[in-house]
LODOSE-76135 format. One line per field, with one value per residue (C-alpha): residue number from 1; x, y, z. Coordinates in steps of 0.1 Angstrom, whole numbers, m for minus. Layout:
BEGIN
num c(NUM,...)
x c(X,...)
y c(Y,...)
z c(Z,...)
This chain:
BEGIN
num c(1,2,3,4,5,6,7,8,9,10,11,12,13,14,15,16,17,18,19,20,21,22,23,24,25,26,27,28,29,30,31,32,33,34,35,36,37,38,39,40,41,42,43,44,45,46,47,48,49,50,51,52,53,54,55,56,57,58,59,60,61,62,63,64,65,66,67,68,69,70,71,72,73,74,75,76,77,78,79,80,81,82,83,84,85,86,87,88,89,90,91,92,93,94,95,96,97,98,99,100,101,102,103,104,105,106,107,108,109,110,111,112,113,114,115,116,117,118,119,120,121,122,123,124,125,126,127,128,129,130,131,132,133,134,135,136,137,138,139,140,141,142,143,144,145,146,147,148,149,150,151,152,153,154,155,156,157,158,159,160,161,162,163,164,165,166,167,168,169,170,171,172,173,174,175,176,177,178,179,180,181,182,183,184,185,186,187,188,189,190,191,192,193,194,195,196,197,198,199,200,201,202,203,204,205,206,207,208,209,210,211,212,213,214,215,216,217,218,219,220,221,222,223,224,225,226,227,228,229,230,231,232,233,234,235,236,237,238,239,240,241,242,243,244,245,246,247,248,249,250,251,252,253,254,255,256,257,258,259,260,261,262,263,264,265,266,267,268,269,270,271,272,273,274,275,276,277,278,279,280,281,282,283,284,285,286,287,288,289,290,291,292,293,294,295,296,297,298,299,300,301,302,303,304,305,306,307,308,309,310,311,312,313,314,315,316,317,318,319,320,321,322,323,324,325,326,327,328,329,330,331,332,333,334,335,336,337,338,339,340,341,342,343,344,345,346,347,348,349,350,351,352,353,354,355,356,357,358,359,360,361,362,363,364,365,366,367,368,369,370,371,372,373,374,375,376,377,378,379,380,381,382,383,384,385,386,387,388,389,390,391,392,393,394,395,396,397,398,399,400,401,402,403,404,405,406,407,408,409,410,411,412,413,414,415,416,417,418,419,420,421,422,423,424,425,426,427,428,429,430,431,432,433,434,435,436,437,438,439,440,441,442,443,444,445,446,447,448,449,450,451,452,453,454,455,456,457,458,459,460,461,462,463,464,465,466,467,468,469,470,471,472,473,474,475,476,477,478,479,480,481,482,483,484,485,486,487,488,489,490,491,492,493,494,495,496,497,498,499,500,501,502,503,504,505,506,507,508,509,510,511,512,513,514,515,516,517,518,519,520,521,522,523,524,525,526,527,528,529,530,531,532,533,534,535,536,537,538,539,540,541,542,543,544,545,546,547,548,549,550,551,552,553,554,555,556,557,558,559,560,561,562,563,564,565,566,567,568,569,570,571,572,573,574,575,576,577,578,579,580,581,582,583,584,585,586,587,588,589,590,591,592,593,594,595,596,597,598,599,600,601,602,603,604,605,606,607,608,609,610,611,612,613,614,615,616,617,618,619,620,621,622,623,624,625,626,627,628,629,630,631,632,633,634,635,636,637,638,639,640,641,642,643,644,645,646,647,648,649,650,651,652,653,654,655,656,657,658,659,660,661,662,663,664,665,666,667,668,669,670,671,672,673,674,675,676,677,678,679,680,681,682,683,684,685,686,687,688,689,690,691,692,693,694,695,696,697,698,699,700,701,702,703,704,705,706,707,708,709,710,711,712,713,714,715,716,717,718,719,720,721,722,723,724,725,726,727,728,729,730,731,732,733,734,735,736,737,738,739,740,741,742,743,744,745,746,747,748,749,750,751,752,753,754,755,756,757,758,759,760,761,762,763,764,765,766,767,768,769,770,771,772,773,774,775,776,777,778,779,780,781,782,783,784,785,786,787,788,789,790,791,792,793,794,795,796,797,798,799,800,801,802,803,804,805,806,807,808,809,810,811,812,813,814,815,816,817,818,819,820,821,822,823,824,825,826,827,828,829,830,831,832,833,834,835,836,837,838,839,840,841,842,843,844,845,846,847,848,849,850,851,852,853,854,855,856,857,858,859,860,861,862,863,864,865,866,867,868,869,870,871,872,873,874,875,876,877,878,879,880,881,882,883,884,885,886,887,888,889,890,891,892,893,894,895,896,897,898,899,900,901,902,903,904,905,906,907,908,909,910,911,912,913)
x c(6,24,7,19,13,11,m3,m33,m62,m58,m22,m32,m56,m31,m2,m24,m30,8,16,m12,m30,0,m1,m27,m21,m37,m36,m27,m43,m12,1,m15,m2,8,17,m14,m23,m16,14,36,35,73,92,127,133,126,153,128,104,72,36,19,m19,m40,m72,m104,m103,m66,m73,m99,m75,m47,m69,m77,m40,m31,m58,m44,m8,m16,m27,0,34,52,49,62,62,59,51,64,102,108,113,75,70,98,81,47,63,80,48,28,55,56,18,18,45,24,m6,16,7,42,46,65,94,75,98,94,109,108,106,105,97,98,70,39,45,47,84,92,71,85,121,115,100,131,154,139,157,151,136,162,167,185,156,132,155,154,116,114,137,116,83,99,113,81,61,84,87,49,38,65,65,27,17,41,24,m11,0,21,3,m34,m49,m18,m26,6,43,63,98,93,60,74,105,83,60,91,100,66,67,102,93,63,85,110,81,70,105,110,115,110,136,128,147,142,148,158,154,154,132,155,152,177,182,158,131,131,126,141,146,180,185,208,240,264,262,291,315,295,282,244,232,196,194,218,192,171,151,130,152,182,161,146,181,193,161,165,201,190,162,187,214,224,228,254,261,293,303,282,289,271,279,267,256,241,213,211,180,172,169,136,112,117,88,97,102,70,50,66,60,25,17,32,19,m13,m24,m23,m18,9,m18,m37,m4,4,m32,m31,4,m6,m33,m9,16,m8,m23,m46,m69,m57,m84,m82,m46,m40,m5,13,21,48,74,72,65,80,117,145,166,173,186,167,175,198,170,148,175,178,140,140,167,148,116,135,148,113,94,118,145,181,197,177,196,228,260,261,233,230,239,225,233,211,220,194,207,206,190,190,195,186,155,148,135,98,95,71,73,74,83,65,32,31,4,m15,m16,m32,m54,m86,m80,m71,m92,m82,m60,m43,m36,m21,2,13,20,42,61,66,79,102,117,122,136,162,179,176,202,211,193,217,211,229,229,235,247,247,264,252,268,246,262,245,253,250,268,275,258,260,229,227,203,203,184,187,179,172,193,184,156,169,151,130,110,97,97,102,109,83,92,103,78,101,120,110,93,117,115,114,151,159,137,155,174,143,137,147,168,165,196,219,252,284,289,255,234,202,170,154,117,111,129,112,120,99,97,99,102,120,96,96,103,71,53,59,36,32,57,84,81,86,116,130,124,143,172,178,172,141,114,113,94,67,60,59,22,12,33,16,m18,m11,m2,m36,m55,m39,m49,m13,m13,m39,m36,m47,m43,m19,3,9,2,9,m21,m18,m16,13,32,28,38,69,79,74,95,122,124,123,132,154,176,147,134,168,172,207,198,168,188,216,191,177,212,216,184,197,229,207,191,225,235,261,245,225,190,188,221,206,175,195,216,185,164,190,192,156,140,164,154,117,122,138,105,84,89,82,53,28,37,73,61,40,68,91,64,57,93,97,65,65,69,39,16,23,31,43,16,14,12,44,27,36,24,17,m4,m41,m61,m92,m81,m48,m28,m30,m4,m12,0,m6,m32,m41,m76,m94,m94,m59,m41,m54,m42,m57,m52,m33,m61,m86,m113,m116,m107,m121,m102,m92,m80,m79,m49,m52,m33,m3,m7,m5,m31,m48,m31,m59,m60,m98,m98,m110,m91,m104,m83,m114,m152,m166,m198,m223,m252,m284,m309,m341,m363,m346,m326,m295,m260,m248,m211,m188,m162,m134,m132,m110,m133,m135,m155,m191,m218,m233,m264,m262,m236,m229,m234,m270,m260,m273,m244,m240,m209,m205,m216,m190,m182,m192,m162,m157,m153,m188,m207,m230,m259,m285,m266,m258,m295,m305,m281,m291,m328,m323,m340,m367,m402,m411,m447,m470,m468,m502,m503,m489,m499,m464,m440,m412,m380,m350,m317,m279,m264,m231,m234,m247,m281,m311,m349,m364,m399,m412,m377,m366,m340,m333,m303,m306,m281,m270,m272,m293,m320,m324,m337,m357,m372,m410,m435,m442,m405,m398,m426,m412,m376,m387,m408,m379,m355,m381,m382,m344,m342,m331,m335,m369,m370,m340,m338,m307,m284,m278,m247,m217,m201,m207,m176,m187,m200,m189,m175,m189,m217,m232,m248,m235,m209,m216,m199,m223,m221,m239,m246,m215,m192,m186,m191,m194,m225,m236,m271,m276,m239,m224,m187,m174,m144,m112,m107,m93,m101,m113,m146,m136,m104,m119,m110,m131,m105,m105,m143,m144,m120,m140,m173,m160,m145,m178,m199,m177,m180,m217,m228,m236,m265,m251,m267,m250,m267,m285,m265,m296,m306,m272,m275,m310,m296,m270,m297,m318,m289,m282,m319,m317,m289,m262,m229,m218,m190,m156,m143,m116,m82,m74,m47,m15,3,34,66,88,125,129,132,99,79,90,60,26,27,17,m19,m24,m22,m41,m65,m65,m102,m99,m82,m69,m56,m24,3,32,44,32,68)
y c(m432,m400,m368,m336,m302,m270,m236,m231,m254,m243,m254,m287,m296,m290,m309,m338,m343,m343,m368,m393,m416,m425,m390,m370,m333,m311,m273,m254,m222,m202,m198,m220,m203,m168,m149,m140,m103,m96,m87,m116,m136,m130,m131,m116,m125,m161,m163,m150,m179,m175,m186,m196,m196,m216,m200,m221,m224,m235,m259,m277,m280,m291,m318,m330,m330,m349,m376,m380,m382,m408,m433,m422,m437,m403,m365,m342,m305,m286,m250,m219,m216,m186,m178,m177,m210,m226,m212,m227,m261,m258,m248,m276,m301,m288,m291,m326,m337,m323,m343,m374,m379,m389,m420,m451,m432,m419,m401,m363,m344,m309,m301,m268,m259,m224,m232,m253,m274,m312,m312,m287,m306,m341,m328,m314,m346,m364,m341,m338,m322,m313,m281,m252,m243,m210,m198,m207,m189,m158,m160,m163,m133,m112,m121,m115,m82,m70,m81,m65,m32,m31,m41,m20,12,13,17,46,63,56,73,102,108,101,93,75,38,20,19,m8,m18,m14,4,35,38,35,63,84,82,95,123,133,137,158,180,183,195,220,235,237,272,273,290,309,301,307,285,301,280,286,268,264,249,233,244,214,230,204,220,212,227,239,252,279,263,293,331,355,327,317,282,282,257,250,279,303,325,333,364,377,407,386,361,390,404,370,365,399,391,358,374,394,367,344,306,282,246,240,205,173,143,110,85,49,35,3,0,m32,m49,m50,m82,m102,m89,m92,m86,m49,m42,m61,m40,m8,m18,m30,3,25,4,m12,11,m18,m13,m35,m57,m62,m71,m98,m111,m116,m129,m155,m168,m171,m189,m213,m225,m217,m242,m243,m264,m294,m290,m268,m251,m225,m198,m179,m188,m178,m141,m132,m129,m104,m127,m116,m148,m174,m211,m223,m243,m212,m192,m218,m218,m180,m180,m205,m185,m153,m170,m183,m151,m124,m139,m152,m117,m109,m137,m124,m144,m154,m157,m127,m128,m104,m94,m73,m38,m38,m36,m68,m87,m125,m142,m178,m178,m172,m140,m139,m155,m176,m213,m219,m192,m212,m202,m167,m143,m147,m185,m184,m153,m173,m188,m156,m128,m92,m85,m119,m115,m80,m90,m123,m103,m79,m108,m127,m97,m85,m120,m126,m91,m98,m124,m104,m85,m49,m21,m1,36,64,96,128,162,193,225,257,291,322,355,389,425,425,392,356,325,287,264,227,202,166,135,98,71,34,15,m19,m22,m54,m60,m29,m50,m69,m45,m8,5,27,62,63,84,89,115,152,165,176,202,194,199,167,147,159,127,109,133,126,151,157,154,183,189,206,243,248,279,275,296,311,302,314,323,312,324,305,309,279,273,244,219,201,164,144,126,89,66,30,19,46,41,3,11,34,8,m18,6,15,m21,m19,m46,m76,m85,m103,m74,m43,m45,m54,m25,0,m14,m11,26,31,12,33,64,75,80,86,80,107,103,74,96,89,119,117,125,146,115,102,135,136,100,105,137,120,90,113,132,105,72,86,56,33,52,58,42,29,13,m5,m16,m29,m49,m64,m74,m92,m110,m121,m133,m154,m170,m178,m194,m168,m153,m167,m153,m150,m131,m106,m103,m98,m70,m52,m57,m44,m10,m8,m16,8,35,28,28,62,77,66,99,118,142,149,186,177,159,188,213,191,188,225,231,202,210,248,258,236,240,278,291,327,353,378,407,397,390,362,329,315,344,335,353,353,366,382,374,336,314,287,252,216,200,163,150,117,118,131,164,199,235,254,285,286,307,278,277,315,313,284,289,257,248,214,198,189,163,185,203,237,264,258,230,222,257,259,282,254,267,297,315,330,328,346,366,357,378,373,344,362,338,336,368,349,355,330,323,302,284,258,230,200,180,206,237,242,268,278,297,314,310,286,248,250,267,249,236,219,206,216,190,173,195,228,252,275,305,299,299,329,336,320,286,286,292,263,239,250,245,208,183,197,182,173,164,137,102,94,58,59,95,100,128,124,143,153,159,156,128,110,91,121,134,112,109,95,80,58,47,38,58,63,81,112,118,153,178,201,173,178,213,207,172,172,149,128,122,115,88,72,71,56,29,21,17,m6,m28,m30,m37,m14,m6,m21,m40,m63,m73,m89,m67,m79,m101,m84,m117,m154,m174,m211,m236,m240,m275,m280,m255,m260,m233,m208,m182,m146,m113,m85,m49,m43,m13,m19,m28,m57,m93,m129,m150,m186,m195,m179,m173,m139,m130,m94,m89,m77,m39,m25,m57,m50,m70,m76,m93,m120,m155,m186,m200,m167,m167,m204,m196,m166,m183,m214,m194,m174,m205,m221,m190,m187,m223,m236,m215,m183,m184,m192,m216,m196,m195,m197,m230,m245,m233,m250,m283,m282,m275,m303,m327,m318,m323,m358,m365,m367,m349,m324,m336,m323,m294,m304,m290,m260,m267,m251,m229,m244,m227,m227,m234,m223,m236,m246,m216,m208,m187,m177,m149,m115,m104,m81,m45,m34,m56,m51,m55,m55,m87,m73,m41,m54,m29,m47,m50,m78,m85)
z c(9,18,29,12,28,7,15,m7,m18,m54,m53,m36,m63,m91,m73,m65,m102,m109,m81,m85,m61,m39,m24,m6,m9,18,23,55,41,50,85,111,143,154,185,205,204,241,263,273,241,238,270,269,306,297,270,244,248,227,230,198,193,168,157,154,116,115,144,123,94,116,130,95,86,118,111,76,87,114,87,62,54,56,56,29,37,4,14,m5,m12,11,48,55,37,58,89,80,75,109,126,110,120,156,160,145,169,198,185,183,147,137,158,145,130,100,76,73,45,30,m7,m25,m61,m77,m102,m102,m133,m134,m141,m113,m88,m97,m97,m62,m49,m62,m41,m6,23,60,73,70,107,101,79,107,132,110,109,147,151,129,146,180,170,154,184,209,191,186,221,238,217,209,246,249,220,235,268,254,221,223,189,177,171,167,159,143,133,95,95,114,91,60,74,80,43,33,60,51,15,24,46,17,m6,20,24,m13,m27,m65,m86,m118,m150,m187,m217,m250,m282,m319,m345,m375,m410,m433,m469,m477,m456,m428,m393,m360,m325,m311,m276,m263,m250,m247,m249,m252,m242,m211,m209,m203,m177,m167,m142,m158,m174,m143,m152,m181,m188,m197,m216,m236,m244,m257,m277,m293,m303,m319,m338,m358,m360,m388,m381,m395,m387,m368,m357,m361,m339,m345,m317,m318,m284,m271,m246,m226,m213,m176,m156,m152,m126,m88,m65,m62,m99,m108,m85,m99,m135,m128,m111,m139,m169,m156,m128,m103,m66,m50,m33,m66,m84,m58,m59,m96,m96,m69,m92,m121,m99,m84,m117,m145,m162,m198,m213,m190,m178,m148,m150,m130,m156,m136,m111,m74,m71,m38,m46,m49,m71,m107,m123,m143,m142,m170,m186,m186,m202,m230,m234,m236,m263,m284,m280,m291,m322,m331,m323,m333,m354,m349,m349,m317,m298,m282,m287,m250,m224,m201,m164,m139,m103,m81,m69,m41,m6,14,m15,m12,m46,m35,m57,m93,m107,m117,m152,m172,m165,m202,m228,m255,m237,m252,m239,m272,m268,m233,m239,m240,m205,m185,m173,m183,m153,m154,m191,m187,m159,m176,m207,m186,m170,m203,m222,m195,m190,m227,m232,m205,m228,m260,m280,m271,m289,m312,m311,m329,m309,m329,m315,m337,m326,m343,m344,m341,m351,m347,m344,m307,m298,m305,m292,m296,m299,m297,m312,m302,m314,m317,m342,m333,m358,m344,m318,m301,m268,m273,m298,m268,m238,m231,m196,m179,m167,m131,m112,m83,m104,m103,m134,m161,m188,m225,m230,m211,m235,m267,m270,m280,m309,m344,m364,m401,m424,m413,m432,m418,m425,m442,m434,m415,m418,m387,m383,m347,m315,m282,m247,m221,m183,m160,m123,m106,m91,m58,m57,m63,m36,m34,m52,m40,m67,m60,m22,m26,m48,m21,6,m15,m22,15,27,48,46,24,m8,10,34,11,4,40,54,31,39,77,73,54,81,109,89,89,51,24,m13,m37,m74,m67,m46,m9,15,52,74,106,127,107,109,146,152,130,148,182,172,157,189,215,196,168,165,158,129,113,78,84,118,103,72,95,115,83,74,107,101,67,83,107,77,63,96,104,136,165,165,202,203,179,200,233,217,204,235,259,243,232,266,283,259,265,303,300,286,315,333,301,305,278,281,272,242,230,236,214,187,187,178,154,135,140,103,95,125,129,94,91,87,59,84,102,135,158,142,177,189,193,166,189,223,212,244,243,228,203,209,199,221,224,226,224,187,181,180,172,177,207,228,261,276,275,288,288,251,231,199,181,147,130,115,78,59,55,89,72,79,46,29,6,m9,m5,25,47,78,97,122,139,135,105,111,84,97,117,113,100,120,154,154,165,150,125,122,101,122,120,146,150,127,100,91,104,108,141,152,186,213,242,245,233,200,168,146,113,94,58,34,12,m18,m2,0,29,5,m9,24,30,53,30,28,65,74,51,68,103,94,88,92,69,68,32,39,53,38,21,34,69,78,93,83,58,68,47,64,63,83,89,56,35,25,34,37,69,73,101,113,77,57,20,5,m16,m44,m35,m7,m30,m30,7,1,m31,m30,m31,m15,m46,m53,m16,m15,m46,m33,0,m19,m42,m12,5,m26,m28,9,37,73,82,50,47,10,m4,m25,m60,m66,m80,m90,m87,m78,m76,m52,m15,m10,25,32,m2,m24,m48,m35,m45,m38,m27,m17,17,38,58,29,5,16,3,8,5,17,51,58,51,56,55,32,50,51,18,m1,m37,m42,m78,m68,m44,m55,m49,m24,m4,m3,9,37,49,48,65,93,97,97,124,146,143,136,101,88,103,138,170,194,222,254,275,259,267,303,305,294,321,347,334,335,371,380,366,391,364,372,346,323,334,313,289,298,277,252,263,239,225,235,205,204,240,275,292,305,340,350,337,312,327,320,291,303,272,252,214,206,168,158,125,141,158,167,151,116,94,85)
């Protein structure tokens, strides 16, 4: 019997059915080792030797794999067909060799399949190979680069730019794209322009729209008519003119289909058509790839979804052409199969594009077996792939020139339209609109309009003349989809890393997503400005793309991975060393200049934007605090003026008046006689009663605008918490207040949420008692009930019990029995799969002991003392397993101790590339 290693348990189950009883298929659950999150895990001075660490959960699985391999006839590594998959196979093999599980010359082979179907798996098993060493080298180079950049550059940020959390090789360049676009929008100056159009009618009474194309012999472009006076003069001339058809040109054209999806184009289309985030797209695609139970038969419905190839296998092309003929008709099948080549920079076309594993499985035929998201994504993949091999659409584009003659001048107008003579591939799939383009006016959409029958030299009747004012618009902010498209175009990152890179930027609070648009936060703008000033080369698009190209050449066997690392490290480490003497004041001076138009916008009265509005003789400057940057006065502490930095760093980016240059006097508190002011601090606007350190303060509740705050509202806020009354059962007071998590009721150490801030001021005793009782029944602080299940996923194979997804006080989590496991940050509870839940719960159970509680340390200590009292010697401690040093010379000396410990294990300062 041979042991086969794949990545996921779902895939293992399916493949075991295909291979039969002569094989045992086990899952590695993804990567089994990684670089420890501490300094010294990659050592440039020791020829880039690396330490690898196995976590507890992976250690258990590797032990199970090792035991199975020891009694097996051979080992077959069948992880995913990409660089990461090759690396996982290499890691597993290296660990098994260290565990001496491959004694006796057991054969080891590597197989890859692009789809999880019986034919694809059996074909792969019939054509084994060895591990692709250049692909592994490319993986090692990427991990080393990402680690070295993260653990070398991030400490510089921590020291010189407090509040910044990390920098990374791909992460920082991606952030620069978002920040550069934001700066472009802020610099944009809109231009006025006017469009003049005539609504005309043929002698048969059919109306259409024609736009001004020339006036008095001058060709009219988009911005030619730039004021209302000229537009009005042209309109007046046309209102008295006669109109006659000049030339008519009907030009037949063909529109060709695009290639099947790559990772990038799938994410873009799923975002535009389905509203999916990139991470959601990949989660659903993973499920479709690994296999769906189609009434007793588990089949992978799509091919591997991490790819930048645009070709389909010859047998898939033949299958698609047959499906086209069956579903659409023979005239939709082109004479020859279509061949595609990618335009993306540095793309590798070793793998197929994303396609259905069988075109005969139409979306309609599998509808009953898929959930809503799976069906929608499969429908998208199937239609795009089948359209890629369909006939071209035949379109007739018509242009009509019209002469306008009046007493005061002559003009030319043009009407355009198109007619689809044969829909071709459009019958299966239509492209989405690219949201990376700036908004356009209606004139650019005229080609999609249909024109009525218009004959040469016939007179046209005037129905109306329109002159409309427009302004040019700034380029749009990036969406996830358009940013991924841009990353692909300039050659930074890889298909498997796009989603993780964007999630890292969100987790670091460098960007925020609003209405599906990515906006840089103040932290992100500051980090980008810092890197642009002091590490410019390493955030240049061309440099990053060139490095990606070298990494691709490593995977092709054209470059040595250590040579690439040596070349990079020599320049990079020298540059970092050059910043050691850099003072924080130097950093702030540079950022004050770099971000001056944003941090210190021009004032309407023409005064110095950097003059302190409070003391008058101080100078405003960026300041750095524990929680990041803010604007402060140079006369501190005599002048305590500060101003927060918003998402766009402008004085009032939100347009809601949330930034105050100086305290606003609201009046006097009628109870205390103290002055009440409205102020702006580094954490947002707040109201204050009195002066000095003992002054009472309260932040504005969510939804309250600065412009709406008056003395009455301020006094209400400053009077909180408010006593609602005495609880009739306990005799203790019930308080209503505003806290970190919003409005609340408090009674006897227990809290209950209120729906709105207005409830804090209006809730009565009867209602308060009811709310507290309801919260106690549901479970809360002091009464720990179990939240209702959001979803039930299935049974846990080892812990037993039903697995449910629940929403807790600290976020969503999965549960079985007494074991709870929090979902990773940003994970959509609705997207959790059974396999993911099993892995999370198993890991949690192992950390805490089955049942969710760790064994008490004191009890363990007592047992040791008891053993010593009985005269027995304590058992010797097992030697700690040494980290394996990969593909390098033996470690010459101990790794240096970490200078800075990263406490949060999922908050590492390098890219997940």
